[in-house]
Structure formats: structure tokens, C-alpha cells
Backbone as CSV, one residue per row, in Angstrom:
resi,resn,N_x,N_y,N_z,CA_x,CA_y,CA_z,C_x,C_y,C_z
1,MET,-4.857,-40.201,-35.366,-6.286,-40.362,-35.136,-7.006,-40.673,-36.445
2,PRO,-7.922,-41.667,-36.451,-8.709,-41.920,-37.664,-9.562,-40.706,-38.027
3,GLU,-9.819,-40.549,-39.305,-10.729,-39.520,-39.780,-11.873,-40.198,-40.519
4,TYR,-13.083,-39.740,-40.251,-14.265,-40.336,-40.846,-14.983,-39.326,-41.731
5,LYS,-15.797,-39.867,-42.649,-16.522,-39.033,-43.599,-17.933,-39.582,-43.757
6,LEU,-18.917,-38.682,-43.753,-20.311,-39.073,-43.946,-20.946,-38.178,-45.001
7,THR,-21.502,-38.796,-46.036,-22.237,-38.077,-47.076,-23.728,-38.246,-46.808
8,CYS,-24.454,-37.133,-46.780,-25.900,-37.156,-46.538,-26.615,-36.624,-47.772
9,VAL,-27.540,-37.415,-48.293,-28.227,-37.099,-49.550,-29.698,-36.813,-49.265
10,ASN,-30.183,-35.685,-49.732,-31.589,-35.331,-49.565,-32.361,-35.654,-50.844
11,ASN,-32.984,-36.831,-50.853,-33.805,-37.243,-51.994,-35.292,-37.017,-51.733
12,SER,-35.595,-36.209,-50.721,-36.988,-35.893,-50.402,-37.351,-34.528,-50.985
13,ASN,-38.552,-34.077,-50.664,-38.971,-32.727,-51.036,-38.898,-31.771,-49.856
14,LEU,-38.266,-32.208,-48.772,-38.180,-31.399,-47.561,-36.971,-30.479,-47.596
15,HIS,-37.130,-29.301,-46.999,-36.019,-28.380,-46.802,-35.606,-28.439,-45.335
16,GLY,-34.301,-28.423,-45.075,-33.813,-28.471,-43.702,-32.335,-28.758,-43.672
17,SER,-31.881,-29.251,-42.535,-30.462,-29.537,-42.330,-30.273,-30.955,-41.819
18,PHE,-29.211,-31.596,-42.289,-28.752,-32.820,-41.659,-27.930,-32.431,-40.427
19,ALA,-28.174,-33.124,-39.327,-27.416,-32.868,-38.105,-26.897,-34.176,-37.542
20,LEU,-25.660,-34.149,-37.074,-25.051,-35.293,-36.411,-25.031,-35.017,-34.913
21,TYR,-25.323,-36.044,-34.128,-25.310,-35.889,-32.673,-24.944,-37.225,-32.050
22,GLN,-24.824,-37.239,-30.724,-24.512,-38.466,-30.012,-25.489,-38.678,-28.874
23,VAL,-25.751,-39.939,-28.575,-26.616,-40.321,-27.464,-25.732,-40.895,-26.365
24,PRO,-25.747,-40.308,-25.176,-24.868,-40.810,-24.115,-25.288,-42.191,-23.648
25,PRO,-24.333,-43.009,-23.215,-24.690,-44.310,-22.635,-25.623,-44.117,-21.445
26,GLN,-26.440,-45.118,-21.174,-27.407,-45.006,-20.077,-26.712,-44.776,-18.732
27,LEU,-25.638,-45.491,-18.499,-24.891,-45.350,-17.243,-23.414,-45.520,-17.522
28,PRO,-22.551,-44.757,-16.848,-22.944,-43.599,-16.034,-23.116,-42.372,-16.911
29,ARG,-23.942,-41.427,-16.474,-24.064,-40.157,-17.177,-24.235,-39.050,-16.144
30,PRO,-23.597,-37.897,-16.384,-23.738,-36.791,-15.439,-25.169,-36.275,-15.388
31,SER,-25.593,-35.797,-14.242,-26.916,-35.219,-14.093,-27.046,-33.966,-14.958
32,GLY,-28.165,-33.846,-15.660,-28.404,-32.665,-16.468,-27.656,-32.633,-17.783
33,LEU,-27.167,-33.793,-18.241,-26.398,-33.833,-19.485,-27.274,-33.483,-20.683
34,THR,-26.729,-32.666,-21.591,-27.419,-32.247,-22.808,-26.627,-32.680,-24.030
35,SER,-27.314,-33.263,-25.011,-26.688,-33.570,-26.300,-26.833,-32.371,-27.220
36,LEU,-25.807,-32.147,-28.048,-25.795,-31.010,-28.965,-25.757,-31.479,-30.406
37,ALA,-26.250,-30.632,-31.301,-26.037,-30.872,-32.723,-24.546,-30.682,-32.971
38,TRP,-23.861,-31.787,-33.054,-22.402,-31.808,-33.114,-21.919,-31.167,-34.417
39,LEU,-22.492,-31.594,-35.532,-22.226,-31.002,-36.845,-23.563,-30.852,-37.555
40,ALA,-23.745,-29.796,-38.330,-25.007,-29.598,-39.043,-24.756,-28.796,-40.316
41,ARG,-25.472,-29.175,-41.394,-25.389,-28.443,-42.665,-26.735,-28.526,-43.382
42,PRO,-27.204,-27.426,-43.959,-28.465,-27.453,-44.700,-28.304,-28.171,-46.037
43,ALA,-29.392,-28.814,-46.462,-29.381,-29.534,-47.748,-30.753,-29.406,-48.393
44,ALA,-30.831,-28.719,-49.524,-32.082,-28.572,-50.254,-32.450,-29.892,-50.933
45,PRO,-33.707,-30.062,-51.340,-34.088,-31.278,-52.068,-33.211,-31.478,-53.310
46,GLY,-32.787,-32.726,-53.512,-31.958,-33.051,-54.668,-30.492,-32.728,-54.509
47,THR,-30.065,-32.386,-53.293,-28.657,-32.069,-53.057,-28.085,-32.983,-51.975
48,GLN,-26.797,-32.880,-51.783,-26.139,-33.640,-50.729,-25.099,-32.775,-50.038
49,VAL,-24.747,-33.169,-48.830,-23.690,-32.494,-48.069,-22.754,-33.556,-47.520
50,ARG,-21.559,-33.135,-47.181,-20.563,-34.083,-46.675,-19.948,-33.547,-45.392
51,PHE,-19.866,-34.431,-44.407,-19.217,-34.127,-43.141,-17.925,-34.935,-43.043
52,SER,-16.898,-34.340,-42.481,-15.670,-35.080,-42.189,-15.123,-34.582,-40.866
53,TRP,-14.509,-35.476,-40.101,-14.023,-35.106,-38.778,-12.939,-36.067,-38.317
54,SER,-12.147,-35.583,-37.394,-11.151,-36.402,-36.707,-11.790,-37.000,-35.468
55,THR,-11.326,-38.167,-35.045,-11.859,-38.791,-33.836,-11.135,-38.313,-32.581
56,GLU,-10.303,-37.284,-32.711,-9.684,-36.694,-31.518,-10.770,-36.216,-30.561
57,VAL,-10.585,-36.494,-29.271,-11.545,-36.055,-28.266,-10.882,-35.058,-27.322
58,GLY,-11.702,-34.277,-26.649,-11.147,-33.291,-25.725,-12.215,-32.701,-24.830
59,PHE,-11.754,-31.895,-23.891,-12.635,-31.202,-22.953,-12.984,-29.822,-23.498
60,ILE,-14.213,-29.376,-23.234,-14.620,-28.032,-23.650,-15.429,-27.380,-22.522
61,TRP,-15.393,-26.079,-22.475,-16.350,-25.346,-21.650,-16.762,-24.099,-22.418
62,GLY,-17.895,-23.555,-22.050,-18.373,-22.365,-22.739,-19.664,-21.874,-22.139
63,GLU,-20.483,-21.275,-22.987,-21.704,-20.628,-22.534,-22.875,-21.088,-23.394
64,ARG,-24.004,-21.313,-22.747,-25.214,-21.691,-23.454,-26.159,-20.499,-23.461
65,GLY,-26.690,-20.175,-24.620,-27.583,-19.034,-24.728,-28.757,-19.325,-25.628
66,VAL,-29.716,-18.411,-25.659,-30.908,-18.560,-26.479,-30.874,-17.513,-27.583
67,PHE,-30.957,-17.976,-28.821,-30.989,-17.089,-29.973,-32.117,-17.529,-30.886
68,ALA,-33.002,-16.585,-31.230,-34.154,-16.878,-32.086,-34.982,-18.036,-31.534
69,GLY,-35.078,-18.077,-30.206,-35.894,-19.091,-29.557,-35.257,-20.457,-29.427
70,ARG,-33.969,-20.587,-29.791,-33.289,-21.877,-29.724,-32.090,-21.794,-28.781
71,THR,-31.891,-22.865,-28.043,-30.768,-22.923,-27.113,-29.550,-23.504,-27.820
72,SER,-28.437,-22.791,-27.770,-27.212,-23.262,-28.421,-26.027,-23.035,-27.507
73,PHE,-24.931,-23.700,-27.823,-23.721,-23.670,-26.995,-22.561,-23.109,-27.799
74,THR,-21.785,-22.240,-27.163,-20.567,-21.698,-27.770,-19.388,-22.058,-26.882
75,ALA,-18.398,-22.742,-27.451,-17.233,-23.175,-26.677,-16.192,-22.060,-26.590
76,TYR,-15.567,-21.924,-25.406,-14.547,-20.903,-25.170,-13.153,-21.476,-24.933
77,GLN,-13.058,-22.765,-24.630,-11.750,-23.397,-24.452,-11.854,-24.864,-24.820
78,TYR,-10.785,-25.379,-25.417,-10.713,-26.790,-25.794,-9.361,-27.326,-25.368
79,VAL,-9.351,-28.516,-24.742,-8.118,-29.185,-24.342,-8.185,-30.621,-24.847
80,ALA,-7.276,-30.987,-25.750,-7.251,-32.351,-26.292,-6.948,-33.353,-25.184
81,ALA,-7.539,-34.554,-25.288,-7.375,-35.566,-24.259,-7.355,-36.951,-24.902
82,ASP,-7.210,-37.974,-24.068,-7.192,-39.362,-24.513,-7.992,-40.176,-23.511
83,PRO,-9.117,-40.796,-23.910,-9.938,-41.538,-22.948,-9.209,-42.659,-22.227
84,ASP,-8.102,-43.127,-22.790,-7.369,-44.230,-22.176,-6.090,-43.789,-21.473
85,ARG,-5.771,-42.482,-21.538,-4.542,-42.012,-20.902,-4.809,-40.699,-20.160
86,GLU,-4.507,-39.569,-20.787,-4.733,-38.278,-20.142,-6.217,-37.944,-20.244
87,ASN,-6.978,-38.376,-19.231,-8.438,-38.302,-19.318,-9.104,-37.640,-18.109
88,LEU,-8.323,-36.961,-17.294,-8.843,-36.292,-16.092,-8.325,-34.861,-16.065
89,ILE,-9.204,-33.894,-15.792,-8.804,-32.494,-15.790,-9.596,-31.734,-14.726
90,ASP,-9.018,-30.640,-14.229,-9.700,-29.778,-13.265,-10.318,-28.594,-13.986
91,PHE,-11.490,-28.178,-13.513,-12.105,-26.937,-13.992,-12.229,-26.004,-12.806
92,THR,-11.649,-24.800,-12.940,-11.565,-23.889,-11.811,-11.501,-22.453,-12.310
93,ALA,-11.180,-21.544,-11.420,-10.968,-20.143,-11.779,-9.504,-19.800,-11.562
94,ASP,-8.934,-18.967,-12.453,-7.546,-18.543,-12.262,-7.487,-17.397,-11.249
95,SER,-6.324,-16.786,-11.086,-6.140,-15.746,-10.068,-6.972,-14.500,-10.328
96,PHE,-7.473,-14.332,-11.577,-8.330,-13.195,-11.903,-9.811,-13.569,-11.896
97,GLY,-10.097,-14.819,-11.537,-11.482,-15.264,-11.503,-12.009,-15.790,-12.819
98,ALA,-11.124,-15.929,-13.808,-11.552,-16.409,-15.122,-11.670,-17.934,-15.121
99,PRO,-12.748,-18.487,-15.695,-12.880,-19.945,-15.766,-11.835,-20.552,-16.693
100,THR,-11.316,-21.713,-16.302,-10.280,-22.355,-17.119,-10.100,-23.804,-16.719
101,PHE,-9.628,-24.607,-17.682,-9.181,-25.958,-17.394,-7.729,-25.922,-16.938
102,GLN,-7.373,-26.814,-16.038,-6.005,-26.926,-15.552,-5.692,-28.382,-15.224
103,ASN,-4.407,-28.711,-15.288,-3.891,-29.957,-14.745,-4.452,-31.203,-15.447
104,LEU,-4.312,-31.279,-16.757,-4.662,-32.493,-17.492,-3.727,-33.614,-17.069
105,ARG,-4.292,-34.790,-16.798,-3.468,-35.883,-16.274,-4.186,-37.225,-16.466
106,THR,-3.490,-38.304,-16.118,-4.103,-39.628,-16.080,-4.855,-39.774,-14.759
107,GLY,-5.655,-40.830,-14.654,-6.311,-41.099,-13.383,-7.816,-41.233,-13.452
108,GLY,-8.442,-40.876,-14.582,-9.885,-41.051,-14.726,-10.222,-42.465,-15.133
109,SER,-11.510,-42.770,-15.142,-11.964,-44.099,-15.565,-11.588,-44.333,-17.022
110,ARG,-11.080,-45.519,-17.315,-10.656,-45.834,-18.667,-11.846,-45.772,-19.627
111,GLY,-11.657,-45.109,-20.766,-12.705,-44.979,-21.757,-13.595,-43.767,-21.577
112,ALA,-13.395,-43.028,-20.478,-14.215,-41.850,-20.199,-13.327,-40.618,-20.083
113,LEU,-13.946,-39.454,-20.188,-13.271,-38.180,-19.937,-13.925,-37.559,-18.712
114,THR,-13.120,-37.263,-17.697,-13.657,-36.825,-16.408,-13.196,-35.415,-16.066
115,ILE,-14.162,-34.581,-15.662,-13.873,-33.207,-15.238,-14.104,-33.100,-13.734
116,ARG,-13.079,-32.647,-13.010,-13.209,-32.375,-11.575,-13.537,-30.895,-11.414
117,GLN,-14.769,-30.590,-11.053,-15.211,-29.209,-10.937,-14.894,-28.703,-9.524
118,LEU,-13.924,-27.806,-9.451,-13.476,-27.297,-8.160,-14.372,-26.156,-7.688
119,SER,-14.197,-25.779,-6.433,-15.003,-24.703,-5.857,-14.657,-23.374,-6.521
120,ALA,-15.642,-22.710,-7.108,-15.422,-21.433,-7.791,-16.767,-20.746,-7.989
121,ASN,-16.731,-19.427,-8.175,-17.920,-18.639,-8.477,-17.667,-17.844,-9.742
122,PHE,-18.662,-17.836,-10.629,-18.512,-17.140,-11.908,-19.664,-16.165,-12.111
123,ASP,-19.405,-15.140,-12.935,-20.398,-14.092,-13.173,-21.438,-14.472,-14.212
124,PHE,-21.242,-15.581,-14.900,-22.204,-16.016,-15.906,-22.286,-17.539,-15.873
125,PRO,-23.399,-18.120,-16.338,-23.566,-19.580,-16.285,-22.531,-20.285,-17.153
126,ILE,-21.845,-21.240,-16.559,-20.826,-22.019,-17.254,-21.386,-23.398,-17.589
127,HIS,-21.083,-23.851,-18.793,-21.413,-25.214,-19.184,-20.141,-25.876,-19.695
128,LEU,-19.967,-27.137,-19.364,-18.735,-27.834,-19.747,-19.056,-29.249,-20.173
129,GLY,-18.128,-29.832,-20.932,-18.365,-31.171,-21.442,-17.224,-31.646,-22.306
130,ILE,-17.556,-32.375,-23.369,-16.522,-32.946,-24.222,-16.854,-32.709,-25.695
131,ALA,-15.827,-32.885,-26.524,-15.947,-32.661,-27.965,-15.276,-33.793,-28.724
132,ILE,-15.706,-34.008,-29.953,-15.024,-34.888,-30.905,-14.677,-34.047,-32.119
133,GLY,-13.425,-34.153,-32.563,-12.994,-33.324,-33.678,-13.137,-31.840,-33.369
134,LYS,-13.024,-31.489,-32.087,-13.112,-30.110,-31.575,-14.511,-29.515,-31.647
135,SER,-15.524,-30.348,-31.937,-16.913,-29.890,-31.937,-17.644,-30.503,-30.748
136,PRO,-18.287,-29.686,-29.906,-18.931,-30.190,-28.681,-20.034,-31.201,-28.972
137,ILE,-20.110,-32.250,-28.137,-21.165,-33.246,-28.271,-22.065,-33.312,-27.037
138,TYR,-21.511,-33.168,-25.833,-22.281,-33.184,-24.592,-21.855,-32.007,-23.718
139,THR,-22.794,-31.445,-22.954,-22.444,-30.457,-21.926,-23.331,-30.656,-20.707
140,VAL,-22.841,-30.143,-19.577,-23.626,-30.056,-18.346,-23.382,-28.679,-17.739
141,GLY,-24.278,-28.254,-16.874,-24.063,-27.012,-16.157,-23.003,-27.181,-15.082
142,PHE,-22.233,-26.119,-14.822,-21.180,-26.169,-13.804,-21.775,-26.366,-12.418
143,ASN,-21.200,-27.320,-11.673,-21.550,-27.551,-10.271,-20.272,-27.753,-9.482
144,ALA,-19.997,-26.848,-8.546,-18.751,-26.918,-7.776,-18.667,-28.213,-6.981
145,ASN,-17.439,-28.727,-6.904,-17.112,-29.902,-6.093,-17.827,-31.173,-6.583
146,ILE,-17.962,-31.273,-7.915,-18.602,-32.437,-8.530,-17.658,-33.028,-9.574
147,LEU,-17.636,-34.368,-9.648,-16.934,-35.068,-10.723,-17.943,-35.413,-11.811
148,SER,-17.636,-35.068,-13.063,-18.507,-35.402,-14.190,-17.721,-36.233,-15.189
149,ALA,-18.200,-37.445,-15.446,-17.533,-38.346,-16.392,-18.391,-38.492,-17.647
150,PHE,-17.756,-38.321,-18.811,-18.440,-38.388,-20.109,-17.836,-39.518,-20.938
151,ILE,-18.693,-40.266,-21.622,-18.224,-41.363,-22.475,-18.565,-41.037,-23.923
152,PRO,-17.577,-40.752,-24.763,-17.848,-40.445,-26.172,-17.954,-41.706,-27.015
153,HIS,-18.765,-41.633,-28.062,-18.806,-42.683,-29.085,-17.896,-42.212,-30.223
154,ARG,-16.660,-42.647,-30.226,-15.711,-42.147,-31.224,-15.954,-42.739,-32.607
155,HIS,-16.654,-43.881,-32.679,-16.825,-44.571,-33.955,-18.301,-44.744,-34.322
156,ARG,-19.161,-43.888,-33.775,-20.589,-43.961,-34.059,-21.186,-42.566,-33.996
157,CYS,-22.171,-42.305,-34.844,-22.924,-41.063,-34.745,-24.381,-41.327,-35.071
158,TRP,-25.239,-40.405,-34.668,-26.662,-40.445,-34.963,-26.954,-39.302,-35.926
159,VAL,-27.849,-39.540,-36.888,-28.179,-38.541,-37.901,-29.666,-38.226,-37.829
160,VAL,-29.994,-36.934,-37.932,-31.386,-36.496,-37.968,-31.506,-35.397,-39.020
161,PHE,-32.714,-35.193,-39.531,-32.944,-34.130,-40.507,-34.051,-33.225,-39.986
162,GLY,-33.827,-31.919,-40.077,-34.835,-30.971,-39.614,-34.258,-29.569,-39.579
163,SER,-34.757,-28.760,-38.667,-34.293,-27.383,-38.520,-33.263,-27.336,-37.401
164,TYR,-31.985,-27.511,-37.745,-30.914,-27.586,-36.754,-29.729,-26.733,-37.182
165,SER,-28.976,-26.281,-36.186,-27.707,-25.600,-36.435,-26.670,-26.160,-35.471
166,THR,-25.409,-26.056,-35.828,-24.327,-26.602,-35.006,-24.338,-25.966,-33.614
167,GLY,-24.232,-26.812,-32.586,-24.221,-26.336,-31.210,-25.586,-26.250,-30.571
168,GLU,-26.639,-26.489,-31.339,-28.005,-26.400,-30.807,-28.319,-27.611,-29.926
169,THR,-29.045,-27.378,-28.835,-29.472,-28.454,-27.956,-30.457,-29.371,-28.674
170,ILE,-30.258,-30.685,-28.518,-31.137,-31.677,-29.139,-31.771,-32.538,-28.050
171,ASP,-33.089,-32.648,-28.093,-33.806,-33.535,-27.180,-33.842,-34.924,-27.811
172,VAL,-32.863,-35.746,-27.470,-32.717,-37.039,-28.139,-33.891,-37.970,-27.863
173,GLU,-34.560,-37.778,-26.721,-35.679,-38.652,-26.371,-36.897,-38.385,-27.264
174,ALA,-36.960,-37.191,-27.864,-38.137,-36.826,-28.651,-38.000,-37.182,-30.130
175,LEU,-36.811,-37.622,-30.555,-36.575,-37.897,-31.969,-37.062,-39.289,-32.349
176,THR,-37.621,-39.404,-33.542,-38.097,-40.706,-34.028,-37.446,-41.093,-35.355
177,ASN,-37.361,-40.179,-36.293,-36.791,-40.481,-37.610,-35.294,-40.203,-37.584
178,ILE,-34.519,-41.205,-37.168,-33.070,-41.052,-37.031,-32.376,-42.228,-37.703
179,GLN,-31.066,-42.095,-37.883,-30.259,-43.191,-38.424,-28.949,-43.253,-37.660
180,VAL,-28.637,-44.421,-37.136,-27.358,-44.639,-36.452,-26.343,-45.135,-37.473
181,VAL,-25.137,-44.559,-37.446,-24.103,-44.916,-38.414,-22.831,-45.296,-37.657
182,ASP,-22.278,-46.444,-37.990,-21.035,-46.913,-37.382,-19.882,-46.800,-38.382
183,PHE,-18.714,-46.481,-37.829,-17.502,-46.326,-38.628,-16.405,-47.217,-38.057
184,SER,-15.397,-47.465,-38.878,-14.200,-48.182,-38.432,-13.061,-47.793,-39.358
185,THR,-11.868,-48.223,-39.035,-10.735,-47.928,-39.916,-10.903,-48.624,-41.267
186,ASN,-11.674,-49.730,-41.292,-11.950,-50.416,-42.552,-13.131,-49.806,-43.311
187,SER,-13.971,-49.073,-42.611,-15.140,-48.422,-43.225,-15.219,-46.974,-42.753
188,PRO,-14.261,-46.145,-43.194,-14.212,-44.766,-42.709,-15.176,-43.826,-43.414
189,SER,-15.815,-44.289,-44.499,-16.717,-43.440,-45.272,-18.085,-44.102,-45.357
190,GLN,-19.123,-43.358,-44.961,-20.479,-43.896,-44.985,-21.421,-42.915,-45.673
191,ARG,-22.653,-43.384,-45.910,-23.607,-42.588,-46.676,-25.004,-42.775,-46.080
192,VAL,-25.730,-41.674,-45.926,-27.103,-41.705,-45.419,-27.996,-40.962,-46.397
193,GLU,-29.213,-41.482,-46.607,-30.170,-40.879,-47.533,-31.456,-40.520,-46.807
194,LEU,-32.000,-39.350,-47.106,-33.378,-39.023,-46.756,-34.201,-39.353,-47.993
195,THR,-35.008,-40.397,-47.896,-35.688,-40.953,-49.068,-36.863,-40.069,-49.516
196,PRO,-37.410,-40.342,-50.713,-38.605,-39.616,-51.165,-39.786,-39.774,-50.214
197,GLU,-39.756,-40.829,-49.378,-40.808,-41.045,-48.379,-40.483,-40.369,-47.053
198,ASN,-39.409,-39.552,-47.044,-38.991,-38.778,-45.862,-38.459,-39.671,-44.737
199,ILE,-37.854,-40.801,-45.092,-37.279,-41.726,-44.129,-35.755,-41.676,-44.231
200,LEU,-35.101,-41.557,-43.097,-33.643,-41.625,-43.085,-33.203,-43.076,-43.098
201,GLN,-32.252,-43.402,-43.970,-31.722,-44.753,-44.007,-30.281,-44.720,-44.488
202,GLN,-29.529,-45.724,-44.056,-28.151,-45.824,-44.500,-28.119,-46.421,-45.897
203,ALA,-27.278,-45.845,-46.741,-27.133,-46.320,-48.116,-25.725,-46.843,-48.314
204,ALA,-25.568,-47.720,-49.279,-24.243,-48.251,-49.583,-23.356,-47.124,-50.079
205,ALA,-22.158,-47.023,-49.523,-21.197,-46.028,-49.991,-20.565,-46.552,-51.268
206,PRO,-20.804,-45.909,-52.415,-20.270,-46.419,-53.678,-18.755,-46.383,-53.704
207,TYR,-18.184,-47.288,-54.472,-16.727,-47.346,-54.590,-16.196,-46.017,-55.122
208,GLY,-15.244,-45.457,-54.425,-14.674,-44.181,-54.837,-15.505,-42.983,-54.410
209,ASP,-16.720,-43.221,-53.882,-17.594,-42.165,-53.369,-17.779,-41.026,-54.357
210,PRO,-18.368,-41.319,-55.542,-18.576,-40.241,-56.530,-19.581,-39.227,-55.994
211,PRO,-19.625,-38.027,-56.594,-20.505,-36.987,-56.084,-21.967,-37.379,-56.053
212,PHE,-22.483,-37.999,-57.104,-23.891,-38.351,-57.154,-24.054,-39.762,-57.726
213,GLY,-25.233,-40.315,-57.493,-25.523,-41.623,-58.034,-26.051,-42.556,-56.975
């Protein structure tokens, strides 16, 4: 699996965190889909942070809760998958009533990861979705007897700066100051700057990617 790297530089006077997230394709998308702060790290003015991840994708489920007034997601199980091969899985309860993924197999739409939500009852709200590099990017609430198909952007991410933490719900429709970054095997390392004017923009990744400059 390719591995990508993104350096984020805070050249503003703002305090906060850089957060990476994904925007789902317009169609198809599961009802009630939520985007999450996939990766996030704080960066004081005059500093930089670096993110790195594998493009491995997989299925996740867990619980969404509210802490300090913010909604965040905690994953409880991860199953690696392949959007072009083993891309279909069942979500159900085991013999003790515990939620779990079962029966990873081929058969889903090519390029997507599909969860078949079987009939089950749980004692707490379940949310499930997909991850890149084992970090959740999208989730939906559990609905019995529903198929949910998710399409990951394995070679693209969106960047925002503000008050964010990993796993936090992001309202992508409300964001304005963002930067889209594309990666490839020929360009696995990219760089984004928050300028002195508080604008996010992509910057040229210097040869050898030195710490500063």
C-alpha cells in the first residue's frame, strides 16, 4: 500500500489544530453519513506538524458520544478490506449479543466498501463506516436490514484549521477556508500552509522536505 505524508505549516497568528477529513461523493452516499476529523494535530503560530498514513482501507464500527460539547467517534473494531476485491461484509450480533463484523468477502460494488447490516438489537447506539490507515473517515448510524456503501478517496484529503480533535464530527457543508490536496505514487509528500492572512493554501514541497523554509 502507498504511504503518504502531509506537512502543515502555521504561518499565521492563530492557535488551533490542522485537521484532515474527507468529503463523500455526491452519489451514492448512505443516509445520515457523517464525516470525521480523520487526523488532527495542534500547531501553534510559527510551527508545523506532519501527518503520515497508509492508504489501506477497512471497515470500522464503534460508538459516537459527546464530550465537552463536541460529538466524537471511538472505533471498537477494524477489518482491513480492498475496494476492488474483498469489499463486502456483514454487521451483526454474535451468540452473546455483541456487535461484530463477520464474513468479509467479494461481491460489493467495485471501488466501494459495503456493509450489510443484519437484523440485530443492541443496548447502545452503534455507528459504523470505513477508515483509511485505520483512522475512521465516515460513519452512519446502525439500521437493521440496510446496505450501506462507502466510497473512500484514497489519494485525496481535505485540510481545515480550527478547534478540532481526531474523531470529531465535521460539518463539511459549513466549512469555507479549506484546502484540497491530491497525492500519487509520484507525489507522495505534500505541503499546506496557513498564511499570515489566515488562508489555507498548498505550498510547494521542497526537495528533501527539510524541517523549515
